C-alpha positions in Angstrom: -18.9 78.6 3.6 -17.5 76.8 0.6 -19.9 74.3 -0.7 -19.4 70.7 0.1 -19.2 69.6 -3.6 -16.0 72.0 -4.0 -14.6 71.9 -0.4 -12.2 69.0 -1.5 -10.9 70.7 -4.4 -7.6 72.6 -4.0 -7.7 76.5 -5.1 -6.3 75.6 -8.6 -9.0 72.9 -9.0 -11.5 75.6 -8.0 -10.3 78.0 -10.6 -10.1 75.6 -13.2 -13.9 74.7 -12.5 -15.0 78.1 -12.4 -13.0 78.8 -15.6 -14.8 75.9 -17.5 -18.0 77.6 -16.7 -17.3 80.0 -19.7 -17.1 77.0 -22.0 -20.7 76.1 -21.1 -23.8 76.7 -22.9 -26.6 79.0 -21.6 -28.9 75.9 -21.0 -26.1 74.0 -19.2 -25.6 77.2 -16.9 -29.1 77.5 -16.3 -29.4 73.8 -15.5 -26.7 74.1 -12.8 -28.2 77.4 -11.5 -31.7 75.7 -11.3 -30.1 72.6 -9.4 -28.8 74.9 -6.7 -31.8 76.8 -6.5 -30.3 80.1 -8.0 -31.4 82.8 -10.4 -31.0 81.4 -13.9 -32.1 84.4 -16.2 -29.6 87.0 -17.4 -26.3 87.2 -19.1 -24.0 84.3 -19.2 -21.4 86.4 -16.9 -24.2 87.1 -14.3 -24.9 83.1 -14.2 -21.3 82.2 -13.6 -20.9 84.9 -11.2 -24.2 83.5 -9.1 -22.7 79.8 -9.4 -19.1 81.0 -8.0 -20.4 83.1 -5.3 -22.9 80.3 -4.2 -20.1 77.5 -4.4 -17.7 79.8 -2.6 -20.0 81.6 0.1 -23.4 80.2 0.1 -24.5 83.6 -1.2 -27.5 84.0 -3.7 -26.6 86.9 -6.1 -29.3 89.3 -7.0 -29.8 90.4 -10.5 -29.1 94.0 -11.2 -31.5 95.5 -13.7 -30.4 98.4 -16.0 -31.8 101.8 -15.3 -35.3 102.6 -17.0 -33.2 105.4 -19.4 -31.3 102.6 -20.8 -34.4 100.3 -21.6 -36.6 100.3 -24.8 -40.0 100.4 -23.9 -42.3 97.2 -24.6 -43.1 97.3 -28.1 -40.9 100.2 -28.9 -38.8 99.7 -32.2 -35.1 101.0 -32.5 -34.6 103.6 -35.1 -31.7 103.5 -37.1 -30.5 107.6 -37.1 -27.1 108.7 -35.9 -28.9 110.6 -32.7 -31.1 107.8 -31.9 -30.4 105.9 -28.4 -29.3 102.5 -28.7 -31.6 101.1 -25.9 -31.1 97.6 -24.2 -34.2 95.4 -25.4 -34.4 97.1 -28.9 -30.9 97.0 -30.0 -30.4 94.3 -32.7 -27.0 92.7 -34.2 -28.3 92.0 -37.5 -27.6 92.9 -41.0 -29.9 96.1 -41.1 -28.2 97.4 -38.0 -24.6 96.5 -39.6 -25.4 98.1 -43.0 -26.5 101.3 -41.2 -23.2 101.3 -39.2 -21.3 100.9 -42.1 -22.9 103.9 -43.5 -21.7 105.7 -40.1 -18.2 104.1 -40.0 -17.1 102.8 -43.3 -17.1 99.3 -44.9 -14.5 98.0 -42.2 -17.3 98.2 -39.5 -18.0 94.7 -37.8 -19.9 93.8 -34.7 -17.4 92.9 -31.8 -17.6 91.5 -28.5 -15.7 94.6 -27.0 -18.6 96.9 -28.8 -21.2 94.9 -26.9 -19.2 95.1 -23.6 -19.2 99.0 -24.2 -22.9 99.3 -24.6 -23.7 97.3 -21.5 -21.4 99.3 -19.7 -23.3 102.4 -21.0 -26.6 100.9 -20.1 -25.4 99.7 -16.7 -24.5 103.7 -16.1 -28.1 104.9 -17.2 -26.5 106.7 -20.3 -27.5 104.9 -23.3 -25.2 105.8 -26.2 -26.6 106.9 -29.6 -25.5 105.1 -32.9 -23.6 108.3 -33.9 -21.4 107.9 -30.4 -21.1 104.3 -31.3 -19.7 105.0 -34.6 -17.3 107.4 -32.8 -16.2 104.8 -30.2 -15.8 102.1 -32.8 -13.5 104.3 -35.0 -11.3 105.1 -32.1 -11.4 102.2 -29.3 -13.5 99.6 -31.3 -10.8 98.6 -33.6 -8.0 98.1 -30.8 -6.6 94.9 -30.3 -7.6 93.6 -26.9 -6.6 90.7 -25.0 -9.4 88.0 -25.2 -11.5 88.1 -21.9 -12.5 84.7 -20.4 -16.0 85.5 -21.4 -15.0 85.1 -24.7 -14.1 81.2 -24.6 -15.5 80.4 -28.3 -13.1 83.1 -29.7 -10.3 82.0 -27.6 -10.9 78.5 -28.8 -11.3 79.6 -32.3 -8.2 81.6 -32.3 -6.1 78.5 -31.9 -7.7 76.8 -34.9 -7.4 79.2 -37.6 -6.6 76.2 -40.2 -9.6 74.6 -40.1 -13.0 75.5 -41.9 -16.0 77.0 -39.6 -17.9 73.6 -39.7 -15.0 71.9 -38.1 -14.3 74.4 -35.6 -17.8 74.3 -34.6 -17.9 70.6 -34.2 -14.7 70.7 -32.3 -16.4 73.3 -30.1 -19.5 71.3 -29.4 -17.4 68.5 -28.5 -15.4 70.6 -26.0 -18.5 71.9 -24.3 -20.0 68.5 -24.0 -16.8 67.2 -22.5 -16.3 70.2 -20.3 -20.0 70.0 -19.1 -19.6 66.3 -18.5 -16.6 67.0 -16.2 -18.6 70.1 -14.3 -21.5 67.7 -13.8 -19.2 64.8 -12.2 -17.7 67.7 -9.9 -20.9 69.5 -8.9 -23.8 67.0 -9.6 -22.7 63.3 -8.9 -24.0 61.5 -6.0 
């Protein structure tokens, strides 16, 4: 059953509303989820799916936990060794990890959204990769050009503004997020 807040929207308007969710901040998405009494913890894509399913069907989506084999134990530190597992909850996207990966891959290594997606897929399967496997993946698959996914709204936004400084892009992005959130609020929360 389509929620009364979006029932009057055409299918194209609903699609546009759902696409706009990808622009919002996590705090903004959490606020929307709390308003509709939905789960408000998890990754951005999950919160968006919760909102979409609720607005389209009234269903409450439950979070899917990663299998225990993919998760770090509380307080467990990530070892930076080629045969050490990359575990959810201990993996860090930081300078120390980047320098270690550059030793395995070479200076061209950099963190990518596709790499993070790959890790999440492996974690969801209960098959956490090792740093060595990540290095091999990055050398073969990680460097491929991929179409930008809608989850990467910021990267899509930045891609059209290569002539601007990072500060200018960030200012425009924040403005874009604020305007988008105001439109979403008007559609979903206005009395």
